[in-house]
N, C-alpha and C positions, 0 to 999 in steps of 0.2 A: 342514893342517886342511881341505883341499878334499875329503878322503875321509871326514870326520866327518859324522854325521847331526846336524841341528839340530832345534829345536823343531818338532814336527809331522811331521818326516820319519819314514818307516817303513823299516826294514831287515828282510829276510827271511833266515833261516838255514835252508837246506834240507838234505835228505839226512841227517836225524837218525834214529837207530835205537836201540832198546833191546830186547835179548833176551839169551839165555844166552851168546852169543858176543861181543856188541858193546854198548858203553854210550856215551852222548852227554852232553856237558857244554855249558853256555852260559856264556861269559865276556863281561863288558862293561867298558869303559874310559871314564872321564870325562875328556875332553880340555879341561876348562874350570876356571876358578878359583872356580866356585860349586858348591854341592851340587845334585845333580839326582836326579830319580826317573825310572827307566826302567819303562815298562809293557810287560809280557811276555804275549803271547797264544800259547798252546800248541795246536797243531792236529794231528790225525791226517793221514795221507797223502791222505785223501779230502776234506780241508778242513773237517772238523767241529771246532768249537772245543771243546777239552777242559777248559781252565782258563785263568784269568788270574792273573798274579802281579805283584808290584812289587819293584824292587830300588832301594834308596837308595844313592847313591854320593857320598862326600865329594869335594871338589875334587881333581883329578889322581889319582884312585884307580882301582882295578880290583877286581872281585869275580867269583867263579865259582859257578854252581849246578851241582853234580855230579848226574849222572843226571837231567837235566831231564825225561825221559820215563819215569822209573823206576816211577812209580805206575800207568802204563798198559801196562807190558810184558806180552807182546811187542808191539812197535809200530814202525811207521815214521811219521815226521811232520816237522813244521817249526815254527818259532817266528817270530813277528813281534815286533819291538821298536820302541818309539817313546818319546818324552818330550814332555810338555806343559809342562815347566819352561821359563819364559822364559830365553833365552840358553843353552840346552843345546847341548853339542857333545860327541858320544860316538860310540863304535862298539861293536859286539858281534860275537862270532864263535862258531862251534860247534867243538867238538873231539869226534871220534868215535874211540873207543879199542877195540882188541882186548882182550877180557877176560883172555886168557891171557898175552899179552906186554906189554900196556899201550902198544903202538905206537900213536901218535896220527896222525890226519889232521885238519888245520885246515880249517874251512869258513868262508870269508869271507862277509859279508852280500851279498845281491843287491839 
């Protein structure tokens, strides 16, 4: 649990890309026994905020948003994740996949 983010903590998922060759997904895992809400801020590589989203996670669950940057392609960017839920304990990760082979690379939070 020492690697989980708590209430108010921010994780950054870097090196996300969306283009004809590569796609990026965002996955989050709730490491607690309570439902939590994850706030997601999507940025381009220059640091401009593109959109905010929310992900609701039941206790001990995980969800993934496929092609998190898809609406902005072609683009390089990153995502910040946080939760204001009291007692939150979570982690998120990026996965960058080759569109031809679907070979993935996992990007842990910074």
